[in-house]
C-alpha positions as CSV (number, residue, x, y, z in Angstrom):
1,X,-10.8,9.1,-6.5
2,X,-13.8,9.0,-4.2
3,X,-11.9,10.0,-1.1
4,X,-10.6,13.2,-2.9
5,X,-14.2,14.2,-3.6
6,X,-15.4,14.1,0.0
7,X,-14.8,17.9,0.7
8,X,-16.4,18.8,-2.6
9,X,-19.4,16.6,-1.8
10,X,-19.8,18.2,1.6
11,X,-19.8,21.6,0.0
12,X,-22.5,20.5,-2.5
13,X,-24.7,19.3,0.4
14,X,-24.3,22.8,2.0
15,X,-25.2,24.6,-1.2
16,X,-28.2,22.3,-1.8
17,X,-29.4,23.1,1.7
18,X,-29.1,26.9,1.1
19,X,-31.0,26.6,-2.1
20,X,-33.8,24.7,-0.5
21,X,-34.4,27.4,2.1
22,X,-35.5,29.8,-0.6
23,X,-38.3,27.6,-1.8
24,X,-39.6,26.3,1.5
25,X,-41.9,23.7,0.0
26,X,-42.5,20.5,1.9
27,X,-40.7,18.6,-0.7
28,X,-37.7,20.9,-0.6
29,X,-37.6,20.9,3.2
30,X,-37.5,17.1,3.1
31,X,-34.7,17.2,0.6
32,X,-32.9,19.7,2.8
33,X,-33.1,17.2,5.8
34,X,-31.8,14.4,3.5
35,X,-28.9,16.7,2.4
36,X,-28.1,17.4,6.1
37,X,-28.0,13.8,7.0
38,X,-25.8,13.1,3.9
39,X,-23.4,15.8,5.0
40,X,-23.1,14.3,8.5
41,X,-22.3,10.9,6.9
42,X,-19.6,12.5,4.7
43,X,-18.1,14.4,7.6
44,X,-17.8,11.1,9.5
45,X,-16.1,9.5,6.5
46,X,-13.7,12.4,6.2
47,X,-12.9,12.4,9.9
48,X,-12.2,8.6,9.8
49,X,-10.0,9.0,6.7
50,X,-7.9,11.8,8.3
51,X,-7.5,9.9,11.6
52,X,-6.2,6.7,9.9
53,X,-3.9,8.8,7.6
54,X,-2.4,10.5,10.7
55,X,-1.8,7.0,12.3
56,X,-0.3,5.8,9.1
57,X,2.2,8.7,9.0
58,X,3.1,8.1,12.7
59,X,3.7,4.4,12.2
60,X,5.6,4.8,9.0
61,X,7.9,7.4,10.5
62,X,8.7,5.2,13.5
63,X,9.1,2.2,11.2
64,X,11.8,3.8,9.0
65,X,13.6,5.2,12.1
66,X,13.6,1.9,13.9
67,X,11.6,3.1,16.8
68,X,8.2,1.4,16.1
69,X,8.4,-1.8,18.1
70,X,8.0,-0.3,21.6
71,X,5.0,1.7,20.4
72,X,3.2,-1.2,18.8
73,X,0.8,-2.0,21.7
74,X,-0.5,1.6,21.8
75,X,-1.0,1.7,18.0
76,X,-2.8,-1.6,18.1
77,X,-5.2,-0.1,20.7
78,X,-5.7,3.0,18.5
79,X,-6.4,1.0,15.4
80,X,-8.9,-1.3,17.3
81,X,-10.7,1.8,18.7
82,X,-10.9,3.5,15.3
83,X,-12.2,0.2,13.7
84,X,-14.9,-0.1,16.4
85,X,-15.9,3.6,16.1
86,X,-16.6,3.5,12.4
87,X,-18.3,0.1,12.0
88,X,-21.4,1.7,10.4
89,X,-19.4,4.1,8.2
90,X,-18.7,3.5,4.5
91,X,-15.0,3.3,4.1
92,X,-13.1,4.9,1.2
93,X,-10.3,3.1,-0.6
94,X,-8.0,5.6,1.0
95,X,-9.1,4.6,4.5
96,X,-8.8,0.9,3.7
97,X,-5.4,1.4,2.2
98,X,-4.0,3.3,5.2
99,X,-5.5,0.8,7.6
100,X,-3.9,-2.1,5.8
101,X,-0.5,-0.3,5.6
102,X,-0.6,0.3,9.4
103,X,-1.2,-3.4,10.1
104,X,1.3,-4.6,7.5
105,X,4.1,-2.4,9.0
106,X,3.2,-3.6,12.5
107,X,3.2,-7.2,11.5
108,X,6.6,-6.9,9.8
109,X,8.1,-5.2,12.8
110,X,6.8,-8.0,15.1
111,X,8.3,-10.6,12.8
112,X,4.9,-11.9,11.7
113,X,5.8,-12.0,8.0
114,X,3.0,-14.5,7.2
115,X,0.5,-12.0,8.6
116,X,2.2,-9.2,6.7
117,X,1.9,-11.1,3.5
118,X,-1.9,-11.4,4.0
119,X,-2.1,-7.6,4.5
120,X,0.0,-7.0,1.4
121,X,-2.3,-9.3,-0.6
122,X,-5.3,-7.0,0.4
123,X,-3.3,-3.9,-0.6
124,X,-2.4,-5.3,-4.0
125,X,-6.0,-6.2,-4.6
126,X,-7.0,-2.6,-4.1
127,X,-4.1,-1.3,-6.2
128,X,-5.0,-3.7,-9.1
129,X,-8.5,-2.2,-9.3
130,X,-7.1,1.3,-9.3
131,X,-4.7,0.3,-12.1
132,X,-7.5,-0.8,-14.3
133,X,-9.1,2.6,-13.9
134,X,-5.8,4.3,-14.6
135,X,-5.8,5.9,-11.1
136,X,-2.7,4.2,-9.7
137,X,0.9,4.8,-10.7
138,X,2.7,1.6,-11.9
139,X,5.6,2.4,-9.6
140,X,3.4,1.9,-6.6
141,X,2.4,-1.5,-7.8
142,X,6.0,-2.5,-8.2
143,X,6.7,-1.3,-4.7
144,X,3.9,-3.4,-3.3
145,X,5.1,-6.5,-5.2
146,X,8.6,-5.9,-4.0
147,X,7.5,-5.7,-0.3
148,X,5.5,-8.9,-0.8
149,X,8.6,-10.6,-2.2
150,X,10.6,-9.5,0.9
151,X,8.0,-11.1,3.2
152,X,7.9,-14.3,1.1
153,X,11.7,-14.5,1.6
154,X,11.4,-14.2,5.3
155,X,8.6,-16.9,5.3
156,X,10.9,-19.1,3.0
157,X,8.0,-19.2,0.5
158,X,10.4,-19.7,-2.4
159,X,7.7,-21.4,-4.4
160,X,6.2,-17.9,-4.8
161,X,9.3,-16.2,-6.0
162,X,9.0,-16.9,-9.8
163,X,5.4,-15.7,-9.9
164,X,6.1,-12.5,-8.0
165,X,9.2,-11.7,-10.0
166,X,7.2,-12.2,-13.2
167,X,4.6,-9.8,-12.1
168,X,7.2,-7.2,-11.1
169,X,8.8,-7.5,-14.6
170,X,5.4,-7.3,-16.3
171,X,4.8,-3.8,-14.9
172,X,5.6,-1.2,-17.6
173,X,9.0,0.4,-17.2
174,X,9.7,2.9,-20.0
175,X,12.4,4.9,-18.2
176,X,15.9,3.5,-17.7
177,X,15.7,4.3,-14.0
178,X,12.6,2.2,-13.7
179,X,14.4,-0.7,-15.3
180,X,17.3,-0.3,-12.9
181,X,14.8,-0.5,-10.0
182,X,13.3,-3.7,-11.4
183,X,16.8,-5.2,-11.7
184,X,17.5,-4.3,-8.0
185,X,14.2,-5.8,-6.8
186,X,14.4,-9.1,-8.8
187,X,17.9,-10.5,-9.4
188,X,18.9,-10.7,-5.7
189,X,15.9,-12.8,-5.1
190,X,16.6,-15.0,-8.1
191,X,20.0,-15.7,-6.6
192,X,18.4,-16.3,-3.1
193,X,16.1,-18.8,-4.7
194,X,19.0,-20.8,-6.2
195,X,20.9,-20.6,-2.9
196,X,18.0,-21.9,-0.8
197,X,16.2,-24.4,-3.0
198,X,18.3,-27.6,-3.6
199,X,18.8,-29.1,-7.0
200,X,18.0,-26.0,-8.9
201,X,19.7,-25.2,-12.2
202,X,20.7,-21.9,-13.8
203,X,22.6,-20.5,-10.9
204,X,25.5,-19.4,-13.1
205,X,23.2,-17.7,-15.5
206,X,21.7,-15.7,-12.7
207,X,25.1,-14.6,-11.4
208,X,26.1,-13.5,-14.9
209,X,22.8,-11.6,-15.3
210,X,23.5,-9.8,-12.0
211,X,27.0,-8.9,-13.0
212,X,25.7,-7.7,-16.4
213,X,22.9,-5.7,-14.7
214,X,25.3,-4.0,-12.2
215,X,27.5,-2.8,-15.1
216,X,24.5,-1.7,-17.2
217,X,22.7,0.2,-14.5
218,X,25.7,1.4,-12.4
219,X,25.1,5.1,-13.2
220,X,21.4,4.8,-12.2
221,X,21.7,2.8,-9.0
222,X,22.1,5.1,-6.0
223,X,25.3,4.6,-4.0
224,X,23.3,3.9,-0.9
225,X,21.5,1.0,-2.5
226,X,22.3,-2.3,-0.9
227,X,21.9,-5.5,-2.9
228,X,21.5,-7.8,0.1
229,X,22.4,-11.4,-0.7
230,X,22.7,-12.7,2.8
231,X,20.6,-15.6,3.9
232,X,18.8,-15.8,7.2
Protein backbone atom coordinates (compact mmCIF):
# COMPACT_ATOMS: atom_id res chain seq x y z
CA UNK A 1 0.00 0.00 0.00
CA UNK A 2 1.10 3.57 -0.61
CA UNK A 3 1.26 4.42 3.09
CA UNK A 4 3.59 1.47 3.75
CA UNK A 5 6.02 2.86 1.14
CA UNK A 6 6.42 6.29 2.78
CA UNK A 7 9.58 5.46 4.81
CA UNK A 8 11.09 3.73 1.75
CA UNK A 9 10.32 6.75 -0.46
CA UNK A 10 11.92 9.09 2.10
CA UNK A 11 15.07 6.93 2.06
CA UNK A 12 15.14 7.05 -1.75
CA UNK A 13 14.99 10.85 -1.66
CA UNK A 14 17.95 10.91 0.74
CA UNK A 15 20.02 8.58 -1.44
CA UNK A 16 19.18 10.59 -4.53
CA UNK A 17 20.37 13.74 -2.76
CA UNK A 18 23.67 12.07 -1.78
CA UNK A 19 24.24 10.86 -5.34
CA UNK A 20 23.59 14.33 -6.74
CA UNK A 21 26.30 15.87 -4.56
CA UNK A 22 29.03 13.94 -6.37
CA UNK A 23 28.07 15.27 -9.78
CA UNK A 24 27.48 18.90 -8.86
CA UNK A 25 26.04 19.89 -12.24
CA UNK A 26 23.38 22.59 -12.35
CA UNK A 27 20.85 20.00 -13.44
CA UNK A 28 21.75 17.64 -10.60
CA UNK A 29 21.69 20.48 -8.03
CA UNK A 30 18.18 21.35 -9.21
CA UNK A 31 17.14 17.69 -8.91
CA UNK A 32 18.62 17.60 -5.43
CA UNK A 33 16.48 20.57 -4.39
CA UNK A 34 13.40 18.87 -5.85
CA UNK A 35 14.27 15.70 -3.96
CA UNK A 36 14.64 17.69 -0.74
CA UNK A 37 11.21 19.28 -1.20
CA UNK A 38 9.68 15.88 -1.94
CA UNK A 39 11.25 14.48 1.23
CA UNK A 40 9.69 17.29 3.29
CA UNK A 41 6.29 16.52 1.77
CA UNK A 42 6.65 12.80 2.54
CA UNK A 43 7.72 13.52 6.11
CA UNK A 44 4.61 15.64 6.63
CA UNK A 45 2.44 12.83 5.25
CA UNK A 46 4.13 10.32 7.54
CA UNK A 47 3.74 12.59 10.58
CA UNK A 48 0.03 13.10 9.83
CA UNK A 49 -0.49 9.38 9.35
CA UNK A 50 1.18 8.51 12.66
CA UNK A 51 -0.73 11.24 14.52
CA UNK A 52 -4.14 10.01 13.34
CA UNK A 53 -3.16 6.37 13.97
CA UNK A 54 -2.30 7.30 17.57
CA UNK A 55 -5.66 9.07 17.98
CA UNK A 56 -7.44 6.05 16.52
CA UNK A 57 -5.81 3.69 19.02
CA UNK A 58 -6.72 5.99 21.93
CA UNK A 59 -10.34 6.36 20.83
CA UNK A 60 -10.79 2.66 20.10
CA UNK A 61 -9.34 1.64 23.47
CA UNK A 62 -11.68 3.99 25.34
CA UNK A 63 -14.60 2.87 23.14
CA UNK A 64 -14.22 -0.82 23.99
CA UNK A 65 -13.65 -0.09 27.69
CA UNK A 66 -16.73 2.14 27.90
CA UNK A 67 -14.76 5.25 28.85
CA UNK A 68 -14.94 7.22 25.60
CA UNK A 69 -17.97 9.48 26.12
CA UNK A 70 -16.43 11.95 28.63
CA UNK A 71 -13.36 12.33 26.42
CA UNK A 72 -15.25 13.04 23.18
CA UNK A 73 -15.03 16.89 23.27
CA UNK A 74 -11.24 16.72 23.60
CA UNK A 75 -10.90 14.20 20.78
CA UNK A 76 -13.12 16.30 18.53
CA UNK A 77 -10.82 19.26 19.09
CA UNK A 78 -7.76 17.14 18.27
CA UNK A 79 -9.36 15.82 15.09
CA UNK A 80 -10.35 19.33 13.97
CA UNK A 81 -6.86 20.68 14.71
CA UNK A 82 -5.23 17.84 12.76
CA UNK A 83 -7.61 18.33 9.83
CA UNK A 84 -6.78 22.07 9.72
CA UNK A 85 -3.05 21.43 9.98
CA UNK A 86 -2.87 19.08 6.99
CA UNK A 87 -5.22 20.79 4.55
CA UNK A 88 -2.49 21.06 1.91
CA UNK A 89 -1.06 17.57 2.45
CA UNK A 90 -1.90 14.59 0.28
CA UNK A 91 -3.62 12.00 2.47
CA UNK A 92 -2.94 8.29 2.23
CA UNK A 93 -5.74 5.73 2.43
CA UNK A 94 -4.38 4.78 5.83
CA UNK A 95 -4.86 8.35 7.08
CA UNK A 96 -8.35 8.61 5.61
CA UNK A 97 -9.36 5.26 7.09
CA UNK A 98 -8.14 6.13 10.59
CA UNK A 99 -9.81 9.55 10.44
CA UNK A 100 -13.13 7.99 9.41
CA UNK A 101 -12.92 5.28 12.10
CA UNK A 102 -12.33 7.92 14.78
CA UNK A 103 -15.40 9.88 13.72
CA UNK A 104 -17.56 6.74 13.34
CA UNK A 105 -16.73 5.56 16.87
CA UNK A 106 -17.44 9.00 18.30
CA UNK A 107 -20.76 9.25 16.42
CA UNK A 108 -21.84 5.82 17.69
CA UNK A 109 -20.95 6.65 21.30
CA UNK A 110 -22.92 9.91 21.03
CA UNK A 111 -25.93 7.95 19.74
CA UNK A 112 -25.71 9.57 16.30
CA UNK A 113 -26.15 6.33 14.38
CA UNK A 114 -27.27 8.09 11.21
CA UNK A 115 -23.98 10.00 11.22
CA UNK A 116 -22.07 6.81 11.99
CA UNK A 117 -23.71 5.14 8.97
CA UNK A 118 -22.38 7.92 6.72
CA UNK A 119 -18.87 7.42 8.07
CA UNK A 120 -19.16 3.64 7.61
CA UNK A 121 -20.27 4.18 4.00
CA UNK A 122 -17.05 6.10 3.32
CA UNK A 123 -15.02 3.37 4.99
CA UNK A 124 -16.66 0.66 2.89
CA UNK A 125 -15.95 2.66 -0.27
CA UNK A 126 -12.22 2.66 0.53
CA UNK A 127 -12.27 -1.04 1.45
CA UNK A 128 -14.05 -1.99 -1.79
CA UNK A 129 -11.29 -0.39 -3.85
CA UNK A 130 -8.68 -2.23 -1.79
CA UNK A 131 -10.52 -5.51 -2.32
CA UNK A 132 -10.38 -5.03 -6.10
CA UNK A 133 -6.59 -4.71 -5.85
CA UNK A 134 -6.39 -7.74 -3.51
CA UNK A 135 -4.97 -5.59 -0.74
CA UNK A 136 -7.82 -5.99 1.74
CA UNK A 137 -8.78 -9.09 3.75
CA UNK A 138 -12.35 -10.23 3.19
CA UNK A 139 -12.83 -10.54 6.96
CA UNK A 140 -12.38 -6.77 7.30
CA UNK A 141 -15.10 -6.09 4.74
CA UNK A 142 -17.48 -8.42 6.61
CA UNK A 143 -16.75 -6.53 9.82
CA UNK A 144 -17.49 -3.18 8.15
CA UNK A 145 -20.79 -4.47 6.77
CA UNK A 146 -21.72 -5.91 10.17
CA UNK A 147 -21.01 -2.58 11.88
CA UNK A 148 -23.13 -0.85 9.26
CA UNK A 149 -25.94 -3.33 9.92
CA UNK A 150 -25.84 -2.53 13.64
CA UNK A 151 -26.17 1.19 12.90
CA UNK A 152 -29.03 0.52 10.48
CA UNK A 153 -30.82 -1.36 13.27
CA UNK A 154 -30.43 1.57 15.68
CA UNK A 155 -31.77 3.91 12.97
CA UNK A 156 -34.64 1.48 12.29
CA UNK A 157 -33.59 1.35 8.63
CA UNK A 158 -35.03 -2.13 8.17
CA UNK A 159 -35.38 -1.45 4.46
CA UNK A 160 -31.59 -1.78 4.24
CA UNK A 161 -31.35 -5.11 6.08
CA UNK A 162 -31.82 -7.46 3.11
CA UNK A 163 -29.21 -5.69 0.97
CA UNK A 164 -26.60 -5.54 3.74
CA UNK A 165 -27.12 -9.18 4.74
CA UNK A 166 -26.83 -10.22 1.10
CA UNK A 167 -23.51 -8.39 0.80
CA UNK A 168 -22.20 -10.02 4.00
CA UNK A 169 -23.14 -13.46 2.70
CA UNK A 170 -21.54 -12.74 -0.68
CA UNK A 171 -18.10 -12.28 0.90
CA UNK A 172 -16.04 -15.46 0.42
CA UNK A 173 -15.98 -17.65 3.52
CA UNK A 174 -14.00 -20.84 2.84
CA UNK A 175 -13.33 -21.70 6.50
CA UNK A 176 -16.07 -23.12 8.78
CA UNK A 177 -15.27 -20.45 11.40
CA UNK A 178 -15.89 -17.73 8.82
CA UNK A 179 -19.26 -19.27 8.02
CA UNK A 180 -20.08 -19.37 11.73
CA UNK A 181 -19.29 -15.65 12.02
CA UNK A 182 -21.53 -14.88 9.06
CA UNK A 183 -24.31 -16.84 10.72
CA UNK A 184 -23.89 -14.81 13.92
CA UNK A 185 -23.91 -11.49 12.07
CA UNK A 186 -26.94 -12.18 9.89
CA UNK A 187 -29.65 -14.35 11.37
CA UNK A 188 -30.24 -12.26 14.47
CA UNK A 189 -30.96 -9.32 12.17
CA UNK A 190 -33.21 -11.41 9.94
CA UNK A 191 -35.31 -12.13 13.04
CA UNK A 192 -35.21 -8.47 14.14
CA UNK A 193 -36.52 -7.51 10.72
CA UNK A 194 -39.51 -9.83 11.08
CA UNK A 195 -40.16 -8.62 14.62
CA UNK A 196 -40.10 -4.95 13.68
CA UNK A 197 -41.69 -4.86 10.22
CA UNK A 198 -45.44 -5.63 10.23
CA UNK A 199 -47.00 -8.13 7.85
CA UNK A 200 -43.77 -9.89 6.96
CA UNK A 201 -43.74 -13.58 6.19
CA UNK A 202 -41.20 -16.31 6.77
CA UNK A 203 -40.69 -15.72 10.49
CA UNK A 204 -40.92 -19.41 11.30
CA UNK A 205 -38.33 -20.25 8.65
CA UNK A 206 -35.93 -17.71 10.14
CA UNK A 207 -36.36 -19.16 13.64
CA UNK A 208 -35.76 -22.66 12.29
CA UNK A 209 -32.66 -21.48 10.43
CA UNK A 210 -31.32 -19.87 13.62
CA UNK A 211 -31.91 -23.08 15.57
CA UNK A 212 -30.22 -25.12 12.85
CA UNK A 213 -27.28 -22.71 12.69
CA UNK A 214 -26.78 -22.75 16.47
CA UNK A 215 -26.55 -26.53 16.41
CA UNK A 216 -24.31 -26.61 13.35
CA UNK A 217 -21.81 -23.99 14.53
CA UNK A 218 -22.01 -24.61 18.29
CA UNK A 219 -18.40 -25.80 18.49
CA UNK A 220 -17.14 -22.78 16.54
CA UNK A 221 -19.09 -20.04 18.33
CA UNK A 222 -17.17 -18.64 21.29
CA UNK A 223 -18.93 -19.07 24.66
CA UNK A 224 -18.76 -15.29 25.19
CA UNK A 225 -20.64 -14.57 21.95
CA UNK A 226 -24.02 -13.00 22.55
CA UNK A 227 -26.76 -13.30 19.97
CA UNK A 228 -28.76 -10.25 20.98
CA UNK A 229 -32.40 -10.44 19.90
CA UNK A 230 -33.64 -7.63 22.11
CA UNK A 231 -35.50 -4.77 20.51
CA UNK A 232 -34.89 -1.18 21.43
